[in-house]
C-alpha positions, 0 to 999 in steps of 0.5 A, spaced: 436 731 613 433 728 620 426 730 621 423 731 629 416 729 631 412 735 632 416 739 628 410 741 624 406 743 629 412 747 632 414 750 626 409 757 626 411 758 633 419 757 632 418 762 626 414 767 629 419 767 635 425 768 630 422 773 626 421 777 633 428 777 634 430 781 627 425 786 629 430 791 631 434 791 624 428 792 620 423 796 623 429 801 623 430 801 616 432 809 616 436 811 609 439 818 608 442 822 602 444 828 601 444 831 593 447 837 590 444 841 585 447 843 578 447 851 582 451 848 587 445 848 592 444 842 597 439 838 599 439 833 605 433 828 607 431 821 609 426 816 610 424 814 618 422 807 619 419 804 625 414 799 624 412 797 632 408 803 633 407 810 630 413 815 634 408 820 633 413 826 630 412 833 630 415 839 626 420 842 632 422 849 632 427 851 637 430 858 639 436 862 640 438 861 647 435 855 649 438 852 655 439 846 654 442 840 660 446 833 657 442 826 660 447 822 664 445 815 667 444 819 673 439 824 670 440 831 668 446 832 671 451 832 664 453 837 660 450 845 660 449 849 654 445 855 651 443 855 644 447 860 639 442 859 633 435 856 632 433 850 629 427 846 625 428 838 627 423 833 627 422 830 634 419 823 636 415 819 642 412 827 643 418 828 647 424 833 645 428 827 642 430 829 635 432 825 629 432 830 624 434 837 623 437 843 621 439 850 624 438 857 622 446 857 618 444 850 614 447 846 618 444 839 617 443 833 621 441 826 622 440 820 627 440 814 625 439 807 628 446 803 629 444 796 633 450 791 635 455 796 633 454 803 636 458 801 644 458 809 647 463 811 652 463 809 660 459 814 664 465 817 668 461 821 675 466 826 675 467 827 667 458 829 668 459 836 666 462 835 659 457 828 658 451 827 654 447 821 651 446 819 644 439 823 644 442 830 646 447 830 640 442 833 635 441 839 639 448 840 641 450 840 634 445 844 631 444 849 637 452 850 637 455 850 630 454 852 622 460 847 619 462 840 619 469 842 621 466 845 627 463 839 628 469 835 628 472 839 632 467 838 638 466 831 637 473 830 640 471 834 647 464 830 648 464 824 653 457 820 650 454 815 654 449 810 654 442 812 657 436 808 657 430 809 653 424 808 658 419 807 651 425 802 648 428 799 654 434 800 652 440 806 650 438 809 643 444 805 638 445 810 634 450 813 628 449 821 624 450 823 618 452 831 618 451 836 613 453 843 611 450 848 605 457 847 601 456 840 599 460 837 605 458 830 609 461 826 615 458 820 619 459 819 626 459 813 630 461 811 636 465 804 636 468 801 643 467 808 646 471 811 642 469 817 636 470 815 629 468 820 624 468 819 616 468 823 611 462 822 606 463 824 599 458 821 597 453 823 602 449 816 603 447 813 609 444 807 612 445 803 619 449 797 620 454 795 619 460 800 620 460 806 615 467 804 613 465 797 612 459 799 608 464 804 603 469 798 603 463 793 600 461 797 594 467 795 591 463 789 590 459 793 586 463 797 581 459 794 574 453 796 577 452 803 571 447 807 568 447 806 562 445 799 559 450 794 557 451 793 550 449 787 546 454 780 546 455 776 540 457 768 541 457 763 536 454 767 532 448 770 536 447 777 538 445 777 545 442 784 548 438 786 554 430 785 554 429 791 557 432 798 560 436 798 566 441 792 565 446 797 567 443 795 574 443 788 574 446 785 580 444 791 585 442 788 591 434 789 592 432 787 600 431 792 605 437 790 609 442 796 610 447 793 607 443 793 600 440 799 602 447 803 602 449 800 595 442 802 592 443 808 595 450 809 592 447 807 585 441 812 585 444 818 587 451 817 582 446 816 577 441 821 579 438 826 573 442 833 571 438 838 577 439 846 575 436 848 582 434 845 589 427 845 588 430 840 581 434 837 588 428 836 593 423 833 587 429 829 585 430 826 593 424 825 594 423 820 588 429 817 590 427 816 598 421 812 595 424 807 594 425 805 600 419 805 602 419 799 607 410 796 607 407 793 613 406 786 614 413 785 610 417 779 609 421 782 615 418 785 621 413 783 622 413 781 629 410 787 631 403 789 625 398 787 629 400 794 634 401 797 629 395 796 626 392 797 632 396 804 633 393 805 626 398 806 622 398 805 615 406 804 613 413 802 616 416 809 613 413 814 618 415 820 614 419 822 609 424 828 609 428 833 605 431 839 607 433 845 603 440 848 606 441 853 601 433 857 602 433 854 609 426 849 608 423 844 611 419 839 606 415 832 608 410 827 607 408 822 612 405 815 612 397 818 612 398 824 607 403 823 601 402 830 599 408 835 600 408 840 606 413 846 606 416 851 612 420 856 610 424 858 616 424 866 613 417 866 617 420 863 624 423 868 629 428 864 632 429 870 638 421 868 640 424 865 646 416 866 649 414 859 651 420 855 648 420 850 643 415 850 639 411 844 635 407 843 630 403 837 628 405 834 621 398 831 620 392 836 621 388 830 620 392 823 618 388 822 611 391 822 604 389 830 601 386 827 594 385 832 589 377 830 585 379 832 577 371 830 575 369 837 575 375 839 569 370 834 564 
């Protein structure tokens, strides 16, 4: 290989520059899954990754009857609607920008980063009354619909256009997973200006590329199994696995969306039997904890200094679990891994006084630790 004078001197800067170009694909390594308990109850949840700065998410409670207006490149002159259902969601940037939520009927929707592939419709000013942007879709779906089939029908009538998010400097490139209490799930993508809806029987999602590509790629891993590989004999010798887990040999271990999708299919399809939503919630957290991304990992290190200044402890900001039958939100955060729960029975969704209500996810950004010394 030809060597260039001074390459050693400039190599660190070149590497840093290259890493900065990969931030978007790694810092937003969100992972979502649905589990179904033996009694038919459904739990959906996800991780939220962002290593550039703390998104300062809050629990948000939106009542029935709330008035909404969609955003277009011209401003708040898009589709207008009144909410039929109340819902709970998790916001970002201390604004009404939601990335995860469930309504009082048990319909759950998650927004996931879809860089380089999400291509929205061209904005037509004369169609403003039927237009929204990507960050409006969760409020629209959760406030209006009960089932996946209703969502499918509604998507045919929407114009979804790109609107620059000031904090990011770009439109939010998104795709979505929608899950109903029966367990039925779909993925929604906007590709080349057209809505594409994919059936999602496995109930999983990550990021780029397109959902159907991920499903096709699973055919490369049909050898993966929850059962250990049997011993093999060759030339009179017997070769057995060195330990447990040999059925998962070949499973990719990196944090790319492609590899996470494959692992998620493997872990969810080999999950233990779960008698109830309580079991399914516990198992969902266990599975999703495999996808925690630390600050300063091999990919996505370009903004760690800023993140540390912001007091962040992880690129995985929080992990949620929504019980679609019992209507609860459970979550833990980068600061405190104790699971906290909000029961929808405690919420009066008819209370419109004050509009949307907010609850801080962490009262104190500190791990809740139990001292067991007093048990001695």
